[in-house]
N, C-alpha and C positions, 0 to 999 in steps of 0.2 A: 791525374788526381781523381780520387773517388769521393763523391759526395752523394749521399742518399737522402731521400725524403722519408721520414718515419711517420707513420700514421697509426691510429688506434687499431686499424685492421691491417692484415698482412699486405704489404706492398708487393706488387709484381716486379719491382726493380730489384736486381741482384745486389746484395750487400757484400762488400769485400772486407774480409776479416784479416787482421794483421797481427803477427807476433813480432814484437819490437824488442830487439836485444841491445844491450850496451856493448860498446867496443872501446876498450882501453887504448888499443893501438891496431896497427895493420893486421898482425897475426891473430888477435882476438876477433877482429872483424871477419876475417876469412873463416875462422872456426865457427862463428855464429851463422854465417851464410851457409856453410856446408852442413850444419846441423839443423837447418830448417827455418831460420829467421826470415821474415818477410820484409823487415826493415831494420835499420841500424841507427843508433844515435851515438855520436862521437864528438869529442872535444877538438877544437882547433888550437891555434897557437896562443890564443888569449881570449879573455872575456867569457870564459866558461865557468860554471859553478863547481868544477873540480880542477883546481890548479895543477894537481898531480897527474892529470890525464889529458895531456895536450899532444897534438899531432900537427906536423907541418902540412901546408896546403898540398904539397907534392904527394905526401903519403895519403891524404884524403882523396886525392885524384885517383890514386891506385885502388883505393877501396871502392870508389865509384865505378871504375872500369870493371872490376870483378863483380860487384853486386848487381849492376845493371844487366849483366848477362842473364841473370835469373829473374829480372824484374823486381829485384830487391831495392827498396828506396834507402837513401842515405840522408839523414837529418843531422845537422851540426848544432851543437849547443853553444849559443852565444847568450847565455841566460844570467849574466850578472847585470847589476845596475851600472850605468855609465856616467862618469863625471864629465863636465863640459870639455875639459882638456883631452878627453879620449874619443870624442865623437868622430873626428876625422879618421883616426886609426881604426875604429870599429867599423866604420862604413867601408873603408878601403879593404879590410879583411873580409867583410861580408861579400863584397863584389868579387873578390878573388875566388871565394868559395863558389859563388854562383857561376863563375866562368869555368870551373872544373866540373860542373854538372850536378852539384848537390840538389836534392829535391825539396828541401825546406830548411828554414832556420828556426830553432827553438829559442824564443826570446822572452825576457821578463820586462825589459825597459821599452816603453812605447816610442823611444827615439828611433828604433829600427823601423817602426811603422811610418814615421815621418820622412824617412830617407828615400822613399819611393823605390824600394828594391824590387827588381823583377823576379821575385821568388815567393813561394808560399811561406807564410809565417804561422808558426804554432805558438800559442800562448802557453808558456811554461807553467808548470805547477806553482812556480814562485810568484805568479800573478795572484795566487791564493784563490783558485777557481772553485768556489764552494756554493754559489747560488745560481738559480735559473736566470735572475736578472743580469748578473755579471756575465754569464756565458752568452746570453742573448746579445748583450752589448758588444762583446768581442766579435761575435758572428756578423753583426751589422757593420762593424768596422772593417770587415774583410779578412779576418783571421780564418784560415782554412781549418784549424783544429784547436780545440781547447783541451788541455791536459789537466785532469781533475785532481783535486787535493785528496790525499790518501785517507783522510779521516771521514770521508763521506760514507753514508749508509746506502744500501741498495735503493731504498725509497727515495733518498735525496738525488741519487743518480737518475732515477726514473723521472723525477720532477724536472731536472735539467733537460732531459731528452724531450719531454713534452713541450718545453718552451723553445726548443731550438731544432735546427736541422744540421748544424755544424758537426764535423767529425768529433767524436769524443774518444779520448784516450785515457786509460787508467792504469795505475800500477797494479800488478798482481803478485809480485814476489820481491822479497828483499827487505832491506832496512827501512825503517819508518822514522821520519823526523817527528819528534814528539810535539814540536811547535808547528802551527800551521805554516805551510811553505811560503817563504818570502816575508813572513811576519815574525821571524825569530831573530833576536839580537843578543842572545845569551852569550855567544862567543865574543861579540863586539863589546859587551859589558865587562868582560874579563881580560880583554887584550885588544890589540889593534886589528886582530883577525876577524873577518866578518863572513858569514855564510852567503850574504848577498854579493860578496866580492870573490867568491870561490875559495875562501880560506877558512872555513868553519873548523874550529879546534875541538868540536864535539864535547863541550862541557856538560851536555845532557847525560853523558856516560860516566860522569864523575860521581863520587859519593857526596851526600848531603846529610845534614842534620835537620830534622823537622822540629821547629821550636815554636812555642806559644809566645804571645805578646808579653806574658809575664816572665818569660825566660826559661820555662820548663822545657827540657828536651824530651820530646815524645819518642823520637826514633833517632838513633845515632849511626852515622857512617854507613848509610845504605845508598844504593843507586836508585834514588827515588824518582828520577826522571827517565830512566832507561827502559824503553818499551821493547817488547818482543818484535821479531821480524814479521813481515807480511807473507801470507800464503793463501791465495784465493784459487788455488788449482782446482778445487772441487766446486767452484762457483762460476766457471767459465760460461756454461750454458745460461745461467741466470743473467750474467752481464751482457751476453749477446742479445738475449731477449729484451734486456733493458735498453738496448740501443748503443752500447759501446762497440766500437769497431777496432780499436787498437789496444793490445794487451802488452804492457810494458814490464820488463824485468829490470830491477834496479841493479846497479853494480858496475859503474865505469872504472872502478879501481880493482875489480876482481880479475883473477888470472884466467888463463885459457881453459883449465880443467873445469872451473866453475861454469864458464860459458858453455862448454861442450855438454856438460851434464844437465844444467838447468834448461838450456834452450831445447835440447833433445826431449827432455821431460815435457815441457809445455807444448812442444810441437805435437806430441802424441795426444795430450789432453785437448788441445784445440781441434785437432783432426777428428777426434771422437765426437766433439760437439757439432762440428760441421756436417758429419755423416748423417745426422738426424734433422738437419735444417736445409732443405733443398733451395731456399732463397738466399743462401750464404755460400761463399767460396773464399778460399784464401787469396791473398792479393799478390802473390808471386808464384813462380812455377818451379818445377823440379822436385824430385823425390830424394830425400836424404836416407842414406844407409849408414848406420853406426853399428859397430861390432860390440857394443856393451848395452846393458839394460839400464837406462837412466834412473836415478833415484835422487830426488831433490834433497832428501834428508842426509845424503852423503856430502853435500857441499855446505859451505858456511851458512849457519842459520842460528838465530837466537830463539830456538823453540817457537817456530813460526805459528801464527794464528791469524784470525780474520779481523783483528782490531775492532773498529766500530762498524763493520760492514752490515751487521744485523742490528745495529743500534748501540747506544751508549751502554757500556758494561764495565765491570771490574775484571781483574785477572789478566790485564794486558801488559803489565810491567814485570820486570825481572830485577827485584831489589838486590839479590845477592851477587850478581855479576852482570857486566855489560858485554861479556864475551860469548862466543858460540860454544855452548856445551855439547851440542850434537845429539846423537841418537841414544836412547836409553838402552843400557846393556844389562844391568842387574844391580846387585849389591855386594858389599864386602861381608863375607861370613867370618873369616878368621884372619887376623894379622900375625904373620910369623916373623921370624928374625930376618929373613931375606926376601920373603915373598908374601903374597896374599892368596887366600883361597876365596873364590867368588861363587856366587849363585847367580847365574845369568842365562838368558835365553838366546843370546847372540855370541858366537865365538869370537875371541880376540886373537890378534896375531902380533908377532914382533914387528915393531915399527909403528904400530898404531899410537895415536895420541888420545889420551883419556882425561876425563875430569872426575874428581871425587867431590860430591856435594853433601853439604849438611846445612842446617839452619844458620851456621856461622859464616859460610862462604864457600869458595870453590878452590880446590887444589888441582893443578894441572901438571901432567907429566907424560912421558912416553914409556912404552912397554919394551923391555929389553929381551924378554924370553917368556915363553908360554909352554906349560906342560899340563895338559888336561884342563882342570879347573883352577890351577895355580898359575898366577902371573907374577913376574918379577919386574916391577916398575923401575924406572931410572932413579927415582927417589921415593922414600917412604915417609918423610916427615909429615906429621899431621894426619896421616891416614888412619882411620879407626874403623872397627867393626860396625856395621850398620849403615855406613855411608853408601849412597847410591853412586853408580858408575855410569858415565856417559862417554861415548866415543865421538870425538870431534875431528878425528882424522883417521880415515880408513885406508891404510897403506896399500892393501891389495886392490881395492877398488880404484884408488888413484892411479896405480900402475896400469890397471886395465884400461882406464880412460886414456892415459898418455900413449899407450901402445896400440890402441884401436885404430883401425883404418876407417876413415870417415870420408864419404863421397856424396856429393849432390849432383844429380844428373837430370837432364830434360829428355823426356821421351821423344823419339823420332822414328820415322819409318823410311824405308828405302824401296825405290822401284828401279830395278836394274834391267836394262834392255840390251840384249846382244843381237847383233846382226852380222852379216858377212862383211859389212863395211866398217864395223867399229862397235864401241861400247858407250852407253850413256847411263849415268846413275843420277837419280833425282832423290834428294833427301828432303823431308818435310818434318818440322818439329811440331810439338803439340799446340803451338799457337798459330800455326799456319805459315811460318816462314819457310820458303822453299828455295833450294839452289839445285842446279844441274851441272854436272861435269861430264864431258864426253871426250873420247879419243877416236880419231879416224885411223883405223888400222885394219888391215885385211885379216879376218879370222877364218880359221879352218873349222870344218865340222867336228863336233865332239864325238868321241867313241861311245859315250853313254850320257844321255841327256839327264838321267837321274843323278849320276855322279857329279856332272857339271853344276846342276842345280844345288846339290848339297854343298859343294865347294864354294859356290858363289854366295849362298846364304850365310855360310860360316864367315867368309871374308868380309862381306858387307855389313855384318852385324857387329863386328868388332868396333870398339869405341876408344880403346886405349886410354890416354890421359885427357881426352876431350871432355866437354861438359855434357855430352849426350849419351843416352842409353837407347840403342836401336832395338825396338821391340818387335819389328816385323820387316821382313825382306821379301818382296815379290820379284820373282825372276821371270822375264819374258825372253824366249829365244834360247833356251838351254841346249838346243841342238848345235849351237856354235860354241867353240872352245876359246876361253880367255884364260891366261895364266893367273895364278894367285898373286904374283908380283904386280901385274898390271892392275888387278882389282884393288889391291891394297893401296897402290899409289893413287888411284881415283878416289877411293874412300877417304883417305887422309886429306886430300885436297878439298873434297866436298864438305867434310865436317868442319874444316877450318873456315871455309867460305860461309857455312851456315852460322857459325859463331859470329863472324864478321857482320852477317846480315842482321843478327839480333842487335848488335851494337849500333848499326847504321839506322835502325828504326827507332832507337831510343830518342824520341823527339826532345829537343831542347828549346822549345818555344817559350817565350817570356810569359811569366805568370802575371795576369792582369787582375789586380785586386780592386774590387768595388768597395765603396764606402758610403754608408748612409750618413751624410753630414748632419742630418737633423736628429740623429739618435743622441740622447742625453745619458751621461754617466749616471749610475744609480744614486750617487750622493753628490751634494754640492760642495762639500768641504773635505779636502784631503788631509789626513793626519800625517805625522812623521812616519807612520807605519805603511804608507802607500809608496814610499821609496822614490819620490820624484826629486832628482838631483841635477837635472840639466834642462836647458832651454827648449829642446825639441819635445821632451816629455811634457813639460808645462804647456807648450803650445797645443799638443794633442788634447790634453784634458780641458783646457780653456775652450777649445773649439767645440767640445762636447758638453758644455754647460756648467763646468766646475767653476765656482766663484771664488774659492779661497784655497790656496795650496801652501801647506807648511813643508818646509824643506825636509827631505828624508832623514831619518834618524842616524843612518850610517855616517852622514857628514857632520854630525854634532861632535863637539869636543868630549862630551860625557853623556852617558845614558841614565845617570842618577835621576830618580823621580819619574822616569818614563816606563811605559809597559814594554818589556823586552821579550815577552813571549805570550802568545795566545794559543790555547790548545783545547782540543776536544777531550783530551785525557784529563782526568780529575783525580788528584791525589786523595781527596776526601772519599770519593767513591771507591778508590782502590783499597783504602784501609778500613772501609766499612763505617765511615763517619759522614755520609752524605747529608747535607743540610736539608734535603727534601724528605728525609726519612726519619726525622725526629732525633737527630744526634744530640748528645749531651755536650759535645765538644764545640762550644760556640765562640771560643776565643779566636782572635786573629792569629793566623799561622804564618810562619816564615820558613824559608829554606836558607841554610847557611853552609857555605863552603869556604874555609879559610877566612879571608877578610870580606868575602862577598856575602851579601844578605839580600833576600828577595821576599817581598810580601806577596802572599797568595790571595788573589781576588777571585771570587766565585760568582759567575753569572748563571744562576740556577734556571732562569727562563730559557736560556739557550743551552744549558748544560755545558758550560765552558769554564776553563780556569785560565787566569792570567798571572804572569809574574811581573812585579814592579820592582825595579832596581832601587833598593834602600840601603845600599852599601855604606853611605855616610852616616846612616842612622844606627849602625851596629854598636852596641854597648861594649 
């Protein structure tokens, strides 16, 4: 495990930087490793915040075996809250995962801390890690890592770094929860499904009306809570300098092509940043070779942006659609009887998926045929001249990714010694693991030392389907002759043993977690939004000075009258009616969807918006 001390001056200690990829299943995990991930996060058979992305312990063991060959860490998401009846099953699953060699558990519920598990714990973003005080508390309690809330600014991240030495992980790409992580109950307010239980129904992507207290509808039927996706790919250097060590891609439900493309893209961006920072290096080994040029805009994205990274701002929502519109192509010039003439800077092709947008919404379809600047879509309904065109599915690029050969390999060298009594080959990988294989066999003199050396170098440099790339072969004793067949046999055995040596040195020592029992939790009273619903979690907080605990909101029969979302996103700011800037719109505001009604409360001091469930108050 890597822990660094960060100081105001450059530390002499090497900092290990990690690209962290999601893995929906075994195949996605292998794709992520091969494309350059330094770590994976994957869901187990239960207790994860994505119920649709679960894996058996046996499959996770297979992932661990492959990932550890490259020094890639495997973290398992057990980040739902636990009810009392689930504690034993959760602990049993956690210990099974530890037994197969996972490197850490990502948790929200402090019950896991109380179980005395011999493994590193990472405080999930669902712990709502937004303050220096909170991060410092978790560090003092023995958490190896704190996963930051996505709404933090760079300055806020720097403040957390100054107050802590714990590993910091942040999201850099993918979807954003509009509510602060772990503090959103919007799904629970509309159904029995809860985000804190891994079953969020994503009601933030629905349409809402914005209504005043007097009943006036200011906005009708828009996706008022749907925010754009995250993309901090141009800020990797800033984040490294701020003290972040793990860069997380969102998407445990995404397919293999998304993983291949996005991981490959961020591998390049992080490597570029590391090249100018001699005190930093990546946390795993092996170079990835992909036969396509990654482009993050070709994968699912809701017009990615930096959200609140540079401070609170407007322009982060997508009112017209919650879907991925993709890359901008151009506009519709003429609508014909069977096709469209377009003005565009990017060529389209049959099979592409496209969106036509206007102020009224989005129309999606596929392209059947293309002739020059004329396209024939699958359907024409609603498409008008002047509409903008976006491509959200690039058929040719997707095929290229699917067909591309992808390989990750670890550099190794070989020293081959030939004598009259036999052959010995010694292979050493880039981390210093070494194996030797020898054969006692009488060799005859070679007719040409130069030719023997050339044949030996060629044979011993081959790596086949192994995880190694042999970058240098030194031949000693080329005046003796060995057959290519014998050399190939020795090479295959040596590379197999070298891979086994890497696995054997993957230590599985128990993780001992220290805890400062005197550290007090930053607040004395826990609200329903702190998600305490079991005895172990209550014991944890009581031990750290909490005096009063209200049962977590997810266990309540109803959320009416309670705050069901807290957000750094502000609808007033988004529509130009910020209370701090002299707005004339002073009336109380509500969001309505069907029978559901929510009052909007605004904390201008902290620049935050909350939703309070007022469903029974709806007229």
